[in-house]
N, C-alpha and C positions, 0 to 999 in steps of 0.2 A: 579446540583447534585454534592455534593463534592466529590472529588476523594476518600477521606479515606472512603467513605460509599459504594462503590461499587468495581467491578473487573474489571474495564475498563483496568487499568495498567496491570493486570496479563494477560489479553486476548492477549493485544497488543504484549507483550513480546513473547507469545505463539505463535502468528501468524508470527512474525519475525523469530522464531526458524523454523516453519514450512516452510519458503521460503528457508532457509539453508538446511534443511532435503530434498528438492526436488532438490536444484541446485547442491549439492555435487555429485551425480552419473552422472548427465546431463553434468556438466563441465568436468568431467573426461573422459566420453565416447563420448560425442557429440550426445547423443539420449536419450530417456526417458524409454528405455527398464528396467531399474533397479530402476525406479521411482516408491515408494510403493503404492501410491493412484492410478496411472495409471494402475499399474498391478491389482488393484482390481477391478476397475470399468471401465477402458478404455476410460475415459473421461478427467475428471479434474484431473491435478496434486496437490500436497500438496502446490506447489507454487502458482498455480492459485487459489486454495481454500482460500489461506491465503490472496491474494490480494483482492479478493472479499470481505473477512472478514473485512480487513481494510476500503473497501469502504462503507460497511454498517454502521460500527460503525462511520465513519467519517460522513456520511449523517445524522445520527441520532444526533451526538454531535454538529456538525456545525449548524444543523437548530435549535437545542435548544438554541445554542449561540445566533443565530439571533433573535429568539423568545423573547429571555432575553432582548436584548438590540438591537433594529433595528436603528442602527445608523450606516451610511455607512463608515464614516472616522475610527470609533472606531473599527468596524468589520474587515475591510479591514487591518488596521494596526495590529490587533491582529493576522489576519491569516497570514499576510506575516512575522511577527516576530516569528510565529511558525513553518513555513515551510522553509523559505528561507534561514535563517544563516547556520543551519545545512547542508542544501543540498549545499549552496555556499562553505563551507569549505571542504567539502567531495569531491566536484567536483574539487576544486583546488589541493587538496593533489593527487587525481588520476592524473590529467593532468601534475602537476608540479614535483611531487615527484616519484610516481609510474611509470608513463609513461617513463621519462628518464632512469629509472633503469632497465626497462624490455622491452623497445621498440627498443633496439639496437642503434647502432650509428647514423642510419639515423633518429631517431625520433624527435630531435630538428630541423634537418634540413627540414623536411616535416612538421613540426608543424605550423599550420596557426592560428594566434593569433586571428584575427578578427572572423573566423569561430568558434573559440573555445569560445570567448566572447560572441557570439550570442546564443550558447547552454546554456551558463552559465546564461544569463539574462532570457531566456525563459524557464528555468527550464528542460532543455532537458539533456539527457545523453551526456557527454562530447565528442565533435567531436576532434577527435585526428588520428594521424596515427595508424596502427595497432600496438598491443603490444602481447606478448606472442606468438610469432611466432610458428607455428608448432602445436599449440594446438586447440582443439574446442572452437569456439567462442572467437577469439582473439579480444576482446573489454575490455576496461579498467572498465566500471561499466554500464552494461546493465540494471541492477536492477532499475536505476534512470528514466527509461522510465514512470513510474507511476506518477512522482510527477506533471509534467505539467497537467495530467488529473485531479488529485487531486485538484490542484489550480483552474482550469477551473470550476470544480463543486461548488468551494467555489464562484466564481464570479456569477455563475448560481443562487445560493441561494441569492445572495445580489440582483442581477439584478430582480429577481421576487419579492423580497420583496419591492423593490422600486417602480416598474411598476405597480405591483398587490397586494398592501398591503392587501386589504380586501378579496381577493380571493386565497390567497396563496395555503391553503390546497387543495382546489379543482383543482387548477392548477397542484400542484404536483401529486395528484391522477391521473389527466387525462396524464399528461407527463409519469408517471411510466406505464401506460397501452401502451402509443404509443412506449414507449422505448423497452418494452417487446415484442411487435409485430414486431418492426423494427429489434430487435436483433434475433428473431427466424427466421425471413424471410431472414436476412442475412446469419445465419449459414446453412439454408436450400436451399440457391442458388437463393432466391428469387429476390435479388438485389445485384449489385455489387458496393460497395463503391468507390469513386473516388480515394481513397488514404487509405493506412494503418492506418494512423492517424484517419480517420473518423470511421473506425471499431473499433479501440481501445476505441475512445470515446464514440461510442454506447454502448459498453460494459460496461465501468467504469461508464457511467452516468445512465445506467439500474440498476447497482447494488447500486449506491449512492442514487438514487431515492427511492428505497426500505427503505433504513434507513431514509431517509427525511419523508416518509409516515408514518413509525413508530414513528417519533417525532411529526408530526402534528396531527396524530390521536390518540396520545397516551392515552388519555383518555377513547377512545372506544375500545382499546385492553384489553383483559384480559391477565395479565401478571402471569401465573402460571407455575409451573414445570411440572404439567400433561400435559398441552397443549404444553410444549415445547419438551416432550417426544413424543407426537403425531407429532409434526412437524418434530423432528429428523427422525422418522420412515418414514414419507412421503418423506423426503430428501433421505433417503436411497433408497426408492423404485425407486425414479426418478433419482439418480445418474447414472445408466448404459445408459440412455437415452439421446443422444446428439440431439438438444441444450437444451433439458429440464433440464439438470443437473445444467446448470448455473443459469436458472431462479429459480429452486428450491434453490439453494445457497442462493440467494438473498433474497428470502422470507421465506422459510421454516427454512434453517439453520440460516438465519439473525435473525428470531425471537427468535429461541432457544438461540442464544449467547447473545442477547440483555436480555433475561430473566435472564440469568446468570450474566450478566454484572451489572444488576440493583440490584441484591440482596447484602446482606450484606457480608462481607468478611469472608472467610472460616479461617482455623486454621494458614494460613501463611499470615503474614501482608505484602502483595506485596506492598501496598500503601506507605509503608516506603522505599522502594527501589527507587534508582533514576529512572526516566522514561526513560530508555535507549532503548526502543524498535525501536525509529526512527533511532537512530544511529547505532543500530545493524543492521537495514535494510540497511542503506546507506553504510556500510563498508563491509558487509558480502561478496559480489561478488569478489571484490579485493583481500581481504584477502584469500579466496578460491583459486582465480587464483595463487596466490604466493605461497600458499602451495602446489599446484599442479605442478608449475613450480620445486620446489625443489624436490618434491616427487611424481613423476608423476603415480606411481603404488600403491599410497596410500590405504590401507584397507578402505573400506566405513566407518566402524565404527570409525576409527581414524580421518578421513575426517570430518565427521559431529561433533565429540567430539571437534576437535582442532579449527574448524571453527567457532563453536558455542562460545567457551570460549574466543577466540580472538576477535570476533566480538562484545559480549557482553562487553567486556572490552574497545574496541574502542566506543561502544555506550555509556557507563558510562562516559568516557571522553567527548565525544561529548556533553552530558547532562550538564556535570559539568563546562565546559570551554565555551560551544558556545551556547547551547540552553537556559539552564536556565538564564545566563547573558542577553541574548536578550528578554526573556519574562518578565524579571525584569523592562524592559523599560515601559512596560504597568503599573507598579506601580507608575511611575514617571509622569503619566499624559500625555504620548505621545499618547493613545489612547482613 
């Protein structure tokens, strides 16, 4: 599906903005009491809704990519070129520029290069000494926690494609059911995961599998605005119920945003803008922390406005000088 004929670019930028809208009050206060969506439903925040939305879109698009060209080398190279360069540069800027500037004199003394390198290679948030001392969440870039789970889901698509090429659709359907059951059981205390990583993996894979099922069974779905409206109504009714809120987000909200994403463009030609959503997401946390460091009592409106503007500018630069040049390698036969 050609990018110019859909709304995926616009939606990704909207969801990156929703993460900022959620994080600004949380990073200032250290709690979610002023977070808007949490106030309305008491379950998911705008940030959690945005992350789930990213995983739904990713599950759909990445599955379509594998279906179009099920070649392991080309698929893996394409996924690495899309996700790693932007992450790698953002992580390095955080650890080697922002960290020394806002971590105090002891930052470089306590910095463990090998430990940081491991988090860099494994797509984890940068492991560094604390920064922004005395503020809530003294971390360089906690938003990067989703990247490793995203890449794991990419590997899962490839693994199922290689191991079960003729049963992929059925396996994804079965896996989606298993993950919903596991997620609900987890949130209701039915079992305790051995580590937070397992809990995060179950959540992310559950939402990603919904997007994958939308792709594998695409011809069996009726993609209509009327049904999308019904799905949104069901989502609204289930949003106050934990843990069903996240399951409804994966399937009801997920169906609705895909209906919108698959439609022709509206009056605004977002497809002509740089694809800055990924970079916006990567840089929003440190930009927000820096703003709050210099202006700790910043009004919420100013916090959201400035963080969005600066993060989108960083995202545009990331796309222009890091992500797009990396993606051009695909056109040179490297995939």
